[in-house]
MOPAC internal coordinates of N, CA, C and O (Angstrom, degrees):
PM7 1SCF
backbone

  N    0.0000 0     0.00 0     0.00 0    0    0    0
  C    1.4506 1     0.00 0     0.00 0    1    0    0
  C    1.5378 1   108.17 1     0.00 0    2    1    0
  O    1.2310 1   120.19 1   -51.47 1    3    2    1
  N    1.3314 1   117.23 1   128.53 1    3    2    1
  C    1.4740 1   119.94 1  -179.75 1    5    3    2
  C    1.5283 1   111.65 1   -67.83 1    6    5    3
  O    1.2310 1   121.42 1   -31.70 1    7    6    5
  N    1.3043 1   114.88 1   148.30 1    7    6    5
  C    1.4611 1   121.12 1   178.89 1    9    7    6
  C    1.5293 1   107.87 1   -94.12 1   10    9    7
  O    1.2310 1   120.41 1   -90.29 1   11   10    9
  N    1.3285 1   116.81 1    89.71 1   11   10    9
  C    1.4557 1   121.32 1  -177.88 1   13   11   10
  C    1.5216 1   110.33 1  -103.15 1   14   13   11
  O    1.2310 1   121.20 1   -31.08 1   15   14   13
  N    1.3129 1   115.31 1   148.92 1   15   14   13
  C    1.4590 1   121.39 1   179.51 1   17   15   14
  C    1.5234 1   108.88 1   -94.48 1   18   17   15
  O    1.2310 1   120.70 1   -51.48 1   19   18   17
  N    1.3073 1   116.26 1   128.52 1   19   18   17
  C    1.4576 1   122.30 1   173.15 1   21   19   18
  C    1.5302 1   106.05 1   -87.58 1   22   21   19
  O    1.2310 1   120.64 1   -84.85 1   23   22   21
  N    1.3316 1   116.39 1    95.15 1   23   22   21
  C    1.4715 1   119.67 1  -173.39 1   25   23   22
  C    1.5232 1   112.73 1   -61.88 1   26   25   23
  O    1.2310 1   120.00 1   144.84 1   27   26   25
  N    1.3313 1   117.61 1   -35.16 1   27   26   25
  C    1.4650 1   119.41 1   177.95 1   29   27   26
  C    1.5254 1   110.42 1   -62.68 1   30   29   27
  O    1.2310 1   120.49 1   139.41 1   31   30   29
  N    1.3373 1   116.66 1   -40.59 1   31   30   29
  C    1.4598 1   120.29 1   179.38 1   33   31   30
  C    1.5269 1   111.05 1   -66.73 1   34   33   31
  O    1.2310 1   120.09 1   140.09 1   35   34   33
  N    1.3231 1   117.44 1   -39.91 1   35   34   33
  C    1.4705 1   120.67 1   179.37 1   37   35   34
  C    1.5240 1   110.31 1   -65.65 1   38   37   35
  O    1.2310 1   120.17 1   135.63 1   39   38   37
  N    1.3352 1   117.28 1   -44.37 1   39   38   37
  C    1.4662 1   121.36 1   178.80 1   41   39   38
  C    1.5233 1   110.08 1   -59.93 1   42   41   39
  O    1.2310 1   120.54 1   132.74 1   43   42   41
  N    1.3263 1   116.58 1   -47.26 1   43   42   41
  C    1.4701 1   120.28 1   179.50 1   45   43   42
  C    1.5233 1   110.94 1   -61.82 1   46   45   43
  O    1.2310 1   120.23 1   136.78 1   47   46   45
  N    1.3198 1   117.17 1   -43.22 1   47   46   45
  C    1.4667 1   121.40 1  -179.74 1   49   47   46
  C    1.5248 1   111.00 1   -62.72 1   50   49   47
  O    1.2310 1   120.37 1   133.82 1   51   50   49
  N    1.3344 1   116.90 1   -46.18 1   51   50   49
  C    1.4678 1   120.13 1   179.77 1   53   51   50
  C    1.5248 1   111.26 1   -62.10 1   54   53   51
  O    1.2310 1   120.37 1   138.14 1   55   54   53
  N    1.3233 1   116.90 1   -41.86 1   55   54   53
  C    1.4622 1   120.54 1  -179.30 1   57   55   54
  C    1.5257 1   112.86 1   -68.60 1   58   57   55
  O    1.2310 1   120.35 1   157.94 1   59   58   57
  N    1.3349 1   116.93 1   -22.06 1   59   58   57
  C    1.4644 1   120.87 1   177.95 1   61   59   58
  C    1.5252 1   112.63 1   -86.96 1   62   61   59
  O    1.2310 1   120.20 1   167.79 1   63   62   61
  N    1.3288 1   117.22 1   -12.21 1   63   62   61
  C    1.4610 1   120.50 1  -179.45 1   65   63   62
  C    1.5304 1   110.18 1   -72.09 1   66   65   63
  O    1.2310 1   120.26 1   -31.13 1   67   66   65
  N    1.3231 1   117.11 1   148.87 1   67   66   65
  C    1.4674 1   120.20 1   178.85 1   69   67   66
  C    1.5308 1   111.35 1   -56.08 1   70   69   67
  O    1.2310 1   121.16 1   -45.44 1   71   70   69
  N    1.3266 1   115.38 1   134.56 1   71   70   69
  C    1.4630 1   123.76 1   175.19 1   73   71   70
  C    1.5291 1   113.95 1    63.05 1   74   73   71
  O    1.2310 1   120.28 1  -161.04 1   75   74   73
  N    1.3417 1   117.06 1    18.96 1   75   74   73
  C    1.4666 1   121.34 1   178.38 1   77   75   74
  C    1.5260 1   108.84 1  -114.91 1   78   77   75
  O    1.2310 1   120.40 1   -37.47 1   79   78   77
  N    1.3205 1   116.84 1   142.53 1   79   78   77
  C    1.4612 1   121.26 1   176.71 1   81   79   78
  C    1.5233 1   108.63 1  -163.02 1   82   81   79
  O    1.2310 1   120.52 1   -16.02 1   83   82   81
  N    1.3022 1   116.60 1   163.98 1   83   82   81
  C    1.4638 1   122.12 1   175.19 1   85   83   82
  C    1.5166 1   114.66 1    70.30 1   86   85   83
  O    1.2310 1   119.70 1  -153.27 1   87   86   85
  N    1.3174 1   118.18 1    26.73 1   87   86   85
  C    1.4666 1   120.82 1  -179.83 1   89   87   86
  C    1.5268 1   110.05 1   -65.81 1   90   89   87
  O    1.2310 1   120.61 1   -33.78 1   91   90   89
  N    1.3281 1   116.44 1   146.22 1   91   90   89
  C    1.4613 1   121.61 1   178.69 1   93   91   90
  C    1.5256 1   109.51 1  -153.35 1   94   93   91
  O    1.2310 1   121.23 1   -31.53 1   95   94   93
  N    1.3097 1   115.26 1   148.47 1   95   94   93
  C    1.4601 1   121.02 1   170.97 1   97   95   94
  C    1.5202 1   106.39 1   -87.47 1   98   97   95
  O    1.2310 1   120.26 1   -45.38 1   99   98   97
  N    1.3238 1   117.11 1   134.62 1   99   98   97
  C    1.4624 1   121.17 1  -175.08 1  101   99   98
  C    1.5289 1   109.81 1  -114.19 1  102  101   99
  O    1.2310 1   121.15 1   -53.13 1  103  102  101
  N    1.3303 1   115.40 1   126.87 1  103  102  101
  C    1.4654 1   122.12 1   173.32 1  105  103  102
  C    1.5248 1   107.46 1  -110.88 1  106  105  103
  O    1.2310 1   120.31 1   -44.17 1  107  106  105
  N    1.3242 1   117.01 1   135.83 1  107  106  105
  C    1.4729 1   121.23 1  -176.42 1  109  107  106
  C    1.5253 1   109.84 1  -116.65 1  110  109  107
  O    1.2310 1   121.10 1   -43.92 1  111  110  109
  N    1.3298 1   115.49 1   136.08 1  111  110  109
  C    1.4607 1   123.00 1   178.64 1  113  111  110
  C    1.5212 1   109.30 1  -130.81 1  114  113  111
  O    1.2310 1   120.84 1   -26.62 1  115  114  113
  N    1.3339 1   116.01 1   153.38 1  115  114  113
  C    1.4613 1   121.14 1   174.67 1  117  115  114
  C    1.5152 1   107.60 1  -119.76 1  118  117  115
  O    1.2310 1   121.14 1   -41.88 1  119  118  117
  N    1.3258 1   115.43 1   138.12 1  119  118  117
  C    1.4557 1   120.33 1   176.81 1  121  119  118
  C    1.5235 1   108.69 1  -148.98 1  122  121  119
  O    1.2310 1   120.92 1    -4.38 1  123  122  121
  N    1.3047 1   115.85 1   175.62 1  123  122  121
  C    1.4638 1   121.98 1   176.06 1  125  123  122
  C    1.5135 1   108.07 1  -125.06 1  126  125  123
  O    1.2310 1   120.89 1   -34.31 1  127  126  125
  N    1.3235 1   115.90 1   145.69 1  127  126  125
  C    1.4606 1   120.30 1   177.05 1  129  127  126
  C    1.5179 1   108.50 1  -137.04 1  130  129  127
  O    1.2310 1   121.26 1   -22.76 1  131  130  129
  N    1.3038 1   115.20 1   157.24 1  131  130  129
  C    1.4562 1   120.07 1   175.39 1  133  131  130
  C    1.5200 1   107.82 1   -85.69 1  134  133  131
  O    1.2310 1   120.62 1   -63.20 1  135  134  133
  N    1.3228 1   116.42 1   116.80 1  135  134  133
  C    1.4641 1   121.83 1   178.99 1  137  135  134
  C    1.5287 1   109.29 1   -73.43 1  138  137  135
  O    1.2310 1   120.91 1   -11.45 1  139  138  137
  N    1.3224 1   115.87 1   168.55 1  139  138  137
  C    1.4722 1   120.88 1  -178.44 1  141  139  138
  C    1.5212 1   112.27 1   -59.13 1  142  141  139
  O    1.2310 1   120.37 1   150.21 1  143  142  141
  N    1.3401 1   116.89 1   -29.79 1  143  142  141
  C    1.4674 1   120.00 1  -179.90 1  145  143  142
  C    1.5279 1   112.62 1   -86.49 1  146  145  143
  O    1.2310 1   120.03 1  -174.46 1  147  146  145
  N    1.3411 1   117.55 1     5.54 1  147  146  145
  C    1.4542 1   121.81 1   175.04 1  149  147  146
  C    1.5245 1   115.77 1    92.33 1  150  149  147
  O    1.2310 1   119.78 1   170.40 1  151  150  149
  N    1.2980 1   118.02 1    -9.60 1  151  150  149
  C    1.4731 1   119.36 1  -178.26 1  153  151  150
  C    1.5225 1   110.20 1   -82.06 1  154  153  151
  O    1.2310 1   121.29 1   -21.85 1  155  154  153
  N    1.3166 1   115.13 1   158.15 1  155  154  153
  C    1.4619 1   120.75 1   175.34 1  157  155  154
  C    1.5226 1   108.09 1   -79.80 1  158  157  155
  O    1.2310 1   121.03 1   -51.16 1  159  158  157
  N    1.2961 1   115.63 1   128.84 1  159  158  157
  C    1.4669 1   121.86 1  -176.92 1  161  159  158
  C    1.5351 1   108.30 1  -116.91 1  162  161  159
  O    1.2310 1   121.23 1   -54.80 1  163  162  161
  N    1.3264 1   115.25 1   125.20 1  163  162  161
  C    1.4703 1   119.67 1   177.10 1  165  163  162
  C    1.5266 1   108.55 1   -80.84 1  166  165  163
  O    1.2310 1   120.72 1   -47.79 1  167  166  165
  N    1.3363 1   116.22 1   132.21 1  167  166  165
  C    1.4563 1   121.62 1  -176.20 1  169  167  166
  C    1.5320 1   109.46 1  -127.88 1  170  169  167
  O    1.2310 1   121.15 1   -45.73 1  171  170  169
  N    1.3231 1   115.41 1   134.27 1  171  170  169
  C    1.4568 1   121.59 1   171.16 1  173  171  170
  C    1.5223 1   106.69 1  -105.60 1  174  173  171
  O    1.2310 1   121.24 1   -54.64 1  175  174  173
  N    1.3193 1   115.24 1   125.36 1  175  174  173
  C    1.4575 1   121.50 1  -176.32 1  177  175  174
  C    1.5198 1   108.45 1  -114.42 1  178  177  175
  O    1.2310 1   120.62 1   -51.94 1  179  178  177
  N    1.3202 1   116.42 1   128.06 1  179  178  177
  C    1.4578 1   121.80 1   175.41 1  181  179  178
  C    1.5240 1   108.41 1  -113.11 1  182  181  179
  O    1.2310 1   121.09 1   -53.43 1  183  182  181
  N    1.3328 1   115.51 1   126.57 1  183  182  181
  C    1.4609 1   121.49 1   176.78 1  185  183  182
  C    1.5182 1   107.34 1  -108.49 1  186  185  183
  O    1.2310 1   121.00 1   -54.41 1  187  186  185
  N    1.3168 1   115.69 1   125.59 1  187  186  185
  C    1.4613 1   122.86 1  -177.94 1  189  187  186
  C    1.5225 1   109.59 1  -101.58 1  190  189  187
  O    1.2310 1   120.78 1   -58.67 1  191  190  189
  N    1.3246 1   116.12 1   121.33 1  191  190  189
  C    1.4607 1   122.74 1   176.43 1  193  191  190
  C    1.5223 1   106.89 1  -103.77 1  194  193  191
  O    1.2310 1   120.44 1   -69.93 1  195  194  193
  N    1.3269 1   116.77 1   110.07 1  195  194  193
  C    1.4611 1   121.41 1  -176.88 1  197  195  194
  C    1.5233 1   112.45 1   -88.05 1  198  197  195
  O    1.2310 1   120.16 1  -169.78 1  199  198  197
  N    1.3344 1   117.30 1    10.22 1  199  198  197
  C    1.4556 1   121.25 1   176.55 1  201  199  198
  C    1.5146 1   112.72 1    79.21 1  202  201  199
  O    1.2310 1   121.77 1     8.47 1  203  202  201
  N    1.3213 1   114.22 1  -171.53 1  203  202  201
  C    1.4675 1   120.91 1  -178.73 1  205  203  202
  C    1.5181 1   110.96 1   -80.98 1  206  205  203
  O    1.2310 1   121.24 1   -41.89 1  207  206  205
  N    1.3214 1   115.23 1   138.11 1  207  206  205
  C    1.4588 1   122.41 1   177.08 1  209  207  206
  C    1.5182 1   108.17 1  -132.72 1  210  209  207
  O    1.2310 1   120.77 1   -27.19 1  211  210  209
  N    1.3031 1   116.14 1   152.81 1  211  210  209
  C    1.4607 1   120.86 1   177.25 1  213  211  210
  C    1.5192 1   108.18 1   -90.79 1  214  213  211
  O    1.2310 1   121.22 1   -52.17 1  215  214  213
  N    1.3195 1   115.27 1   127.83 1  215  214  213
  C    1.4644 1   121.49 1   179.92 1  217  215  214
  C    1.5228 1   108.39 1  -123.61 1  218  217  215
  O    1.2310 1   120.89 1   -42.61 1  219  218  217
  N    1.3174 1   115.90 1   137.39 1  219  218  217
  C    1.4612 1   120.08 1   178.23 1  221  219  218
  C    1.5235 1   109.03 1   -93.09 1  222  221  219
  O    1.2310 1   121.06 1   -54.44 1  223  222  221
  N    1.3103 1   115.58 1   125.56 1  223  222  221
  C    1.4532 1   121.06 1   179.12 1  225  223  222
  C    1.5194 1   110.27 1   -79.82 1  226  225  223
  O    1.2310 1   120.53 1    -9.12 1  227  226  225
  N    1.3272 1   116.59 1   170.88 1  227  226  225
  C    1.4652 1   121.71 1   179.85 1  229  227  226
  C    1.5275 1   112.47 1   -59.16 1  230  229  227
  O    1.2310 1   120.47 1   150.01 1  231  230  229
  N    1.3389 1   116.71 1   -29.99 1  231  230  229
  C    1.4611 1   120.33 1  -179.57 1  233  231  230
  C    1.5301 1   112.68 1   -84.78 1  234  233  231
  O    1.2310 1   120.41 1  -175.86 1  235  234  233
  N    1.3422 1   116.83 1     4.14 1  235  234  233
  C    1.4519 1   121.42 1   178.28 1  237  235  234
  C    1.5111 1   114.81 1    90.04 1  238  237  235
  O    1.2310 1   120.52 1   170.87 1  239  238  237
  N    1.3248 1   116.61 1    -9.13 1  239  238  237
  C    1.4580 1   120.70 1   179.88 1  241  239  238
  C    1.5256 1   110.03 1   -75.28 1  242  241  239
  O    1.2310 1   120.92 1   -41.09 1  243  242  241
  N    1.3330 1   115.85 1   138.91 1  243  242  241
  C    1.4597 1   120.64 1   178.05 1  245  243  242
  C    1.5173 1   110.00 1   -95.23 1  246  245  243
  O    1.2310 1   120.83 1   -46.35 1  247  246  245
  N    1.3199 1   116.02 1   133.65 1  247  246  245
  C    1.4623 1   121.93 1   177.77 1  249  247  246
  C    1.5274 1   108.84 1  -132.78 1  250  249  247
  O    1.2310 1   120.99 1   -26.45 1  251  250  249
  N    1.3271 1   115.72 1   153.55 1  251  250  249
  C    1.4600 1   120.05 1   176.34 1  253  251  250
  C    1.5167 1   108.68 1   -88.81 1  254  253  251
  O    1.2310 1   120.70 1   -48.58 1  255  254  253
  N    1.3118 1   116.26 1   131.42 1  255  254  253
  C    1.4595 1   122.00 1   176.42 1  257  255  254
  C    1.5278 1   108.29 1  -130.16 1  258  257  255
  O    1.2310 1   121.22 1   -23.80 1  259  258  257
  N    1.3030 1   115.28 1   156.20 1  259  258  257
  C    1.4516 1   121.15 1   177.64 1  261  259  258
  C    1.5286 1   107.32 1  -102.35 1  262  261  259
  O    1.2310 1   120.07 1   -36.45 1  263  262  261
  N    1.3215 1   117.48 1   143.55 1  263  262  261
  C    1.4641 1   121.69 1  -177.74 1  265  263  262
  C    1.5143 1   109.32 1  -116.68 1  266  265  263
  O    1.2310 1   120.62 1   -49.58 1  267  266  265
  N    1.3287 1   116.41 1   130.42 1  267  266  265
  C    1.4612 1   123.14 1   179.12 1  269  267  266
  C    1.5241 1   109.99 1  -123.87 1  270  269  267
  O    1.2310 1   121.11 1   -27.79 1  271  270  269
  N    1.3106 1   115.49 1   152.21 1  271  270  269
  C    1.4574 1   122.43 1   169.46 1  273  271  270
  C    1.5216 1   106.51 1  -148.27 1  274  273  271
  O    1.2310 1   120.06 1   -11.48 1  275  274  273
  N    1.3236 1   117.50 1   168.52 1  275  274  273
  C    1.4588 1   118.82 1   179.37 1  277  275  274
  C    1.5238 1   111.48 1  -152.68 1  278  277  275
  O    1.2310 1   122.21 1   -20.12 1  279  278  277
  N    1.3206 1   113.37 1   159.88 1  279  278  277
  C    1.4558 1   122.75 1   177.10 1  281  279  278
  C    1.5204 1   107.39 1  -136.68 1  282  281  279
  O    1.2310 1   120.53 1   -45.07 1  283  282  281
  N    1.3334 1   116.59 1   134.93 1  283  282  281
  C    1.4630 1   122.19 1   176.15 1  285  283  282
  C    1.5234 1   108.61 1  -114.54 1  286  285  283
  O    1.2310 1   120.92 1   -44.45 1  287  286  285
  N    1.3304 1   115.85 1   135.55 1  287  286  285
  C    1.4663 1   121.84 1   178.70 1  289  287  286
  C    1.5228 1   108.54 1  -125.53 1  290  289  287
  O    1.2310 1   120.86 1   -50.77 1  291  290  289
  N    1.3305 1   115.96 1   129.23 1  291  290  289
  C    1.4601 1   119.66 1  -179.88 1  293  291  290
  C    1.5259 1   110.41 1   -90.85 1  294  293  291
  O    1.2310 1   121.29 1   -15.90 1  295  294  293
  N    1.3314 1   115.15 1   164.10 1  295  294  293
  C    1.4561 1   120.58 1  -179.64 1  297  295  294
  C    1.5284 1   112.82 1   -67.22 1  298  297  295
  O    1.2310 1   119.95 1   166.46 1  299  298  297
  N    1.3282 1   117.70 1   -13.54 1  299  298  297
  C    1.4662 1   120.72 1   177.99 1  301  299  298
  C    1.5326 1   112.34 1  -103.88 1  302  301  299
  O    1.2310 1   120.48 1  -161.11 1  303  302  301
  N    1.3320 1   116.70 1    18.89 1  303  302  301
  C    1.4569 1   121.12 1   171.01 1  305  303  302
  C    1.5128 1   117.12 1    88.88 1  306  305  303
  O    1.2310 1   119.56 1  -175.67 1  307  306  305
  N    1.3086 1   118.45 1     4.33 1  307  306  305
  C    1.4637 1   120.30 1   179.26 1  309  307  306
  C    1.5309 1   110.15 1   -85.78 1  310  309  307
  O    1.2310 1   121.19 1   -27.84 1  311  310  309
  N    1.3311 1   115.33 1   152.16 1  311  310  309
  C    1.4629 1   121.16 1  -175.38 1  313  311  310
  C    1.5277 1   109.73 1  -130.95 1  314  313  311
  O    1.2310 1   120.96 1   -40.95 1  315  314  313
  N    1.3290 1   115.77 1   139.05 1  315  314  313
  C    1.4674 1   121.23 1   176.65 1  317  315  314
  C    1.5203 1   108.62 1  -132.27 1  318  317  315
  O    1.2310 1   121.09 1   -34.97 1  319  318  317
  N    1.3242 1   115.53 1   145.03 1  319  318  317
  C    1.4599 1   121.05 1   175.25 1  321  319  318
  C    1.5184 1   107.83 1  -144.27 1  322  321  319
  O    1.2310 1   120.58 1     4.39 1  323  322  321
  N    1.3030 1   116.50 1  -175.61 1  323  322  321
  C    1.4596 1   120.93 1   179.32 1  325  323  322
  C    1.5116 1   109.10 1  -160.36 1  326  325  323
  O    1.2310 1   120.97 1    16.82 1  327  326  325
  N    1.3036 1   115.76 1  -163.18 1  327  326  325
  C    1.4604 1   120.78 1  -179.66 1  329  327  326
  C    1.5183 1   110.81 1   -82.80 1  330  329  327
  O    1.2310 1   120.75 1   -24.50 1  331  330  329
  N    1.3289 1   116.17 1   155.50 1  331  330  329
  C    1.4523 1   120.25 1   174.51 1  333  331  330
  C    1.5262 1   108.84 1   -78.69 1  334  333  331
  O    1.2310 1   121.11 1   -17.91 1  335  334  333
  N    1.3474 1   115.49 1   162.09 1  335  334  333
  C    1.4656 1   120.80 1  -179.30 1  337  335  334
  C    1.5263 1   108.56 1  -158.39 1  338  337  335
  O    1.2310 1   121.30 1    -6.78 1  339  338  337
  N    1.3318 1   115.12 1   173.22 1  339  338  337
  C    1.4584 1   119.12 1  -179.99 1  341  339  338
  C    1.5256 1   113.18 1   -92.82 1  342  341  339
  O    1.2310 1   119.88 1  -177.01 1  343  342  341
  N    1.3288 1   117.83 1     2.99 1  343  342  341
  C    1.4648 1   122.63 1   177.37 1  345  343  342
  C    1.5267 1   109.50 1  -134.17 1  346  345  343
  O    1.2310 1   121.07 1   -41.02 1  347  346  345
  N    1.3190 1   115.55 1   138.98 1  347  346  345
  C    1.4702 1   120.19 1   177.91 1  349  347  346
  C    1.5261 1   110.15 1   -62.05 1  350  349  347
  O    1.2310 1   119.99 1   140.54 1  351  350  349
  N    1.3204 1   117.63 1   -39.46 1  351  350  349
  C    1.4712 1   120.36 1  -178.94 1  353  351  350
  C    1.5227 1   111.21 1   -61.04 1  354  353  351
  O    1.2310 1   119.86 1   143.01 1  355  354  353
  N    1.3194 1   117.88 1   -36.99 1  355  354  353
  C    1.4665 1   121.11 1   178.30 1  357  355  354
  C    1.5216 1   110.54 1   -68.48 1  358  357  355
  O    1.2310 1   120.59 1   137.09 1  359  358  357
  N    1.3158 1   116.48 1   -42.91 1  359  358  357
  C    1.4678 1   120.73 1   179.60 1  361  359  358
  C    1.5275 1   110.13 1   -60.87 1  362  361  359
  O    1.2310 1   120.16 1   136.46 1  363  362  361
  N    1.3300 1   117.29 1   -43.54 1  363  362  361
  C    1.4667 1   120.62 1  -179.02 1  365  363  362
  C    1.5260 1   112.22 1   -70.27 1  366  365  363
  O    1.2310 1   120.10 1   141.43 1  367  366  365
  N    1.3183 1   117.42 1   -38.57 1  367  366  365
  C    1.4687 1   119.65 1  -177.42 1  369  367  366
  C    1.5274 1   112.47 1   -75.24 1  370  369  367
  O    1.2310 1   119.93 1   158.44 1  371  370  369
  N    1.3372 1   117.73 1   -21.56 1  371  370  369
  C    1.4630 1   119.92 1  -179.97 1  373  371  370
  C    1.5325 1   112.95 1  -104.43 1  374  373  371
  O    1.2310 1   120.37 1  -175.83 1  375  374  373
  N    1.3276 1   116.89 1     4.17 1  375  374  373
  C    1.4665 1   120.42 1   175.42 1  377  375  374
  C    1.5280 1   108.81 1   -60.79 1  378  377  375
  O    1.2310 1   119.64 1   -37.31 1  379  378  377
  N    1.3105 1   118.30 1   142.69 1  379  378  377
  C    1.4666 1   122.46 1  -178.77 1  381  379  378
  C    1.5261 1   109.61 1   -82.78 1  382  381  379
  O    1.2310 1   121.30 1  -109.20 1  383  382  381
  N    1.3456 1   115.11 1    70.80 1  383  382  381
  C    1.4679 1   121.47 1  -175.50 1  385  383  382
  C    1.5265 1   111.83 1   -57.52 1  386  385  383
  O    1.2310 1   119.70 1   147.07 1  387  386  385
  N    1.3356 1   118.18 1   -32.93 1  387  386  385
  C    1.4672 1   121.80 1  -178.09 1  389  387  386
  C    1.5229 1   112.66 1   -61.71 1  390  389  387
  O    1.2310 1   120.39 1   160.71 1  391  390  389
  N    1.3353 1   116.85 1   -19.29 1  391  390  389
  C    1.4750 1   119.60 1   177.51 1  393  391  390
  C    1.5342 1   111.49 1   -67.56 1  394  393  391
  O    1.2310 1   120.34 1   165.82 1  395  394  393
  N    1.3279 1   116.96 1   -14.18 1  395  394  393
  C    1.4622 1   120.21 1   177.73 1  397  395  394
  C    1.5255 1   112.54 1   -84.61 1  398  397  395
  O    1.2310 1   120.23 1   170.58 1  399  398  397
  N    1.3364 1   117.17 1    -9.42 1  399  398  397
  C    1.4801 1   121.28 1   179.75 1  401  399  398
  C    1.5069 1   112.07 1   -81.41 1  402  401  399
  O    1.2310 1   120.10 1   180.00 1  403  402  401

């Protein structure tokens, strides 16, 4: 039997520990982008998965949603971030990429 990590369980466990909060599973990616000055810029992107959370909808119904956020760091020391969202695609499309220029 493979030894797999249940990241949701680890996040929940860490957040329940005394004096611990804001636990997240972090996935790291490397990519290149064209900077404003035309050069190729190496970027390390970290996507934070904060696990399942209960959210109350407008109709009062509670649903479980997943929360993501991300940070991008360029090879020349610049950093970009954005708002958190319930979809990775939203987090990536709303990241403040121009902060890397």
